[in-house]
C-alpha positions in Angstrom: 168.3 72.5 -82.8 165.7 72.0 -85.6 162.9 69.6 -84.5 160.6 68.1 -87.0 157.4 66.3 -86.4 157.8 62.5 -86.9 154.8 60.9 -88.5 153.7 57.4 -87.5 152.8 55.4 -90.6 149.7 53.2 -90.1 149.4 50.4 -92.5 146.1 48.7 -93.0 145.4 45.1 -93.9 142.4 43.5 -95.6 142.7 39.8 -94.9 139.9 38.6 -97.3 141.5 40.3 -100.2 145.1 39.9 -98.8 145.9 43.6 -99.5 148.0 45.9 -97.4 147.7 49.7 -97.9 148.6 53.0 -96.4 147.6 56.6 -97.3 150.2 59.3 -97.7 147.8 62.1 -98.3 144.1 63.0 -98.4 144.4 64.5 -101.8 142.1 63.4 -104.5 143.1 60.5 -106.6 143.3 60.9 -110.3 144.8 57.6 -111.5 146.6 54.4 -110.4 149.4 52.6 -111.9 150.2 48.8 -111.2 153.8 47.9 -110.7 154.1 44.1 -110.1 152.2 43.4 -106.9 151.9 47.0 -106.0 149.3 49.6 -107.0 150.1 53.3 -106.4 147.4 55.9 -106.7 148.4 59.4 -107.8 147.0 63.0 -108.0 146.7 64.9 -111.3 150.3 66.1 -110.6 151.6 62.4 -110.2 152.0 62.8 -106.4 151.6 59.5 -104.7 148.4 59.3 -102.5 147.8 55.6 -101.6 149.9 52.5 -102.0 148.4 49.1 -102.0 150.4 45.8 -101.7 148.8 42.8 -103.3 149.5 39.3 -102.0 150.3 41.0 -98.8 151.2 37.7 -96.8 154.2 37.1 -99.1 155.3 40.8 -98.9 155.0 40.7 -95.1 157.0 37.4 -94.8 159.9 39.0 -96.7 159.6 42.3 -94.8 159.6 40.5 -91.5 162.7 38.5 -92.6 164.5 41.7 -93.7 163.5 44.2 -90.9 163.3 41.8 -88.1 162.3 43.4 -84.8 161.9 46.8 -86.5 158.6 45.7 -87.8 155.8 45.5 -85.2 152.6 43.8 -86.2 149.5 44.6 -84.3 146.7 42.1 -84.7 144.0 44.1 -83.2 142.2 46.2 -85.8 144.4 44.5 -88.6 147.1 47.2 -88.4 150.8 47.3 -88.6 153.0 50.1 -87.6 156.5 50.4 -89.1 
């Protein structure tokens, strides 16, 4: 049986700016592209490094409605684990 390591995604939230973000890699960021209320930061080879969700409260309300119990929000440390 082939076992693969499962990563836990840690999502950070900045309440003052209402921004949710997570890092997918520690690679250097070359540029960013804004897509609606999302900003994705890329390497020179266009590999995503960091994703930011602007107006995060709206996003979280929709996500909580769609995902229900699969989305667990941890208030301590302003983090969410999905």
